[in-house]
C-alpha positions in Angstrom: 244.1 8.4 96.6 246.4 5.4 95.9 245.5 2.2 94.1 245.0 0.2 97.3 242.3 2.5 98.7 240.4 2.6 95.3 240.4 -1.3 95.2 239.2 -1.4 98.8 236.2 1.0 98.2 235.2 -0.9 95.1 235.4 -4.5 96.7 233.4 -3.0 99.5 230.8 -1.6 97.2 230.5 -4.9 95.2 230.2 -6.8 98.6 227.1 -4.4 99.7 225.5 -5.0 96.3 225.7 -8.6 96.5 224.5 -8.6 100.0 221.4 -6.5 98.9 220.7 -8.8 95.9 220.9 -11.8 98.2 218.2 -10.3 100.6 216.0 -9.3 97.9 216.2 -13.0 96.5 215.5 -14.3 99.9 212.4 -12.0 100.5 211.1 -13.2 96.8 211.6 -16.8 97.7 210.0 -16.4 101.2 207.2 -14.5 99.7 206.0 -17.5 97.5 204.7 -19.2 100.8 205.4 -22.2 102.8 207.3 -25.1 100.8 205.2 -28.1 101.1 206.7 -31.6 100.6 205.6 -33.7 97.8 203.1 -36.3 98.6 204.3 -39.9 99.7 202.0 -41.4 96.8 204.4 -39.4 94.1 207.6 -40.9 95.3 209.2 -44.1 93.5 208.6 -47.2 94.9 212.4 -47.8 95.3 212.7 -44.9 97.6 209.7 -46.0 99.6 211.5 -49.4 100.1 214.8 -47.7 101.4 212.6 -45.6 103.9 210.8 -48.7 105.2 214.1 -50.7 106.0 
């Protein structure tokens, strides 16, 4: 095999490994449950003033 073919195979293998790692990370983060926003009472007053305007 020439060098270009080896680089292409290596690049493809790295790309597949990164895709699998990404899917595993997404599954782990999704497994933690629903993301619930912070209660409004916990927000600083400056942010609340901006929202009310």
